[in-house]
C-alpha positions, 0 to 999 in steps of 0.5 A, a space after each residue: 884779180 885773178 886766182 894766181 895773182 891772189 894765190 902769190 899775194 897770199 904767199 907774200 902775205 903769208 911766208 915774206 921772202 920765203 914765200 918769193 922764194 918759193 912762188 919763183 922756184 914754183 915758176 920754173 918748175 910749172 912755167 904756167 905760172 908767170 914770173 911776169 905775175 910773181 915779181 911785179 906783185 913783190 915790186 908793189 909790196 914794196 911801193 906799200 913798204 912791206 918788203 925791201 927792194 933789195 931782198 926782193 930781187 934776191 929772193 926772187 933771184 934765189 928762186 930761180 936759181 933752185 927751180 932752175 936746178 930739177 930740170 937741169 937734172 932732168 936734162 943730165 938723166 935724157 944725156 947725150 948718150 939715151 937720146 942717142 940710143 932712142 934715135 937710133 930706134 925710133 928717129 926714123 919715125 920723128 925724122 931725127 937721126 942720131 948725127 942730128 943729137 951729137 951736132 946739137 951737142 956740139 952747137 951747145 957746146 958753142 952757144 950754151 953760155 949765152 942760151 942759159 944766159 940771155 934765156 933767163 930774160 925771154 919770157 917762155 922758154 926762160 926755165 926749160 933752157 935747163 933742160 938743153 943745160 942738163 942734156 948737154 952736161 954744162 959744169 954746175 958752176 958755170 949755169 949756176 952762175 949765168 942762170 943766176 946773173 941773167 935770173 937776177 936781171 930779170 927779177 930785177 926788172 919785173 920787181 921794178 915795174 911792178 914797183 912802179 905800176 903799183 897796185 895795177 903791177 897784173 898788167 905787166 904780165 898782160 903787156 908781156 903775154 903776147 911776146 912769151 908766145 912770140 918767144 915761144 913760137 919762135 924757139 919752135 920755128 927755129 928748132 924745126 928748121 934746123 932740123 929740116 937743114 939738116 934732113 935736106 943738106 947732109 
């Protein structure tokens, strides 16, 4: 059992549902702490009879929603206007123009709800999706609702997986780890490809 696994189990044993909320909050603010380990561990605790399944899912979802807020507000601080000013001064060094910022803002306005909802269920980017939502000033109620809905599905699946795998719940993180890297790499490739396309055809 690795150190993170031990930390997760200690938090849950000492603080129960509050420990799950805290762990999932930390997972969103500090992405290296994986939900793929936290919620399956909680599912294992349910299988042992230590915790209630519904309460575990609710606690995990609440922690995810609370953890999404700091990154959302970070995006609000570095809003579209500040990014435009930045790209006007330094954009030529990173091959980004103010027009690129405006175009990406329009894209998020069209597809932002889908991105926030589905992004909550994608390993590797589920935490980071809050930043563009804040940058594009997505309405708070919509952001919270979509975050809660997407996170509830993700936490439910991981909790049930941990319940099924029992004491071998750590296998879930091992299984999902390659997909986390693939999804993160794919997101980077899509962004770079979009910027290159903008440079070549505009």
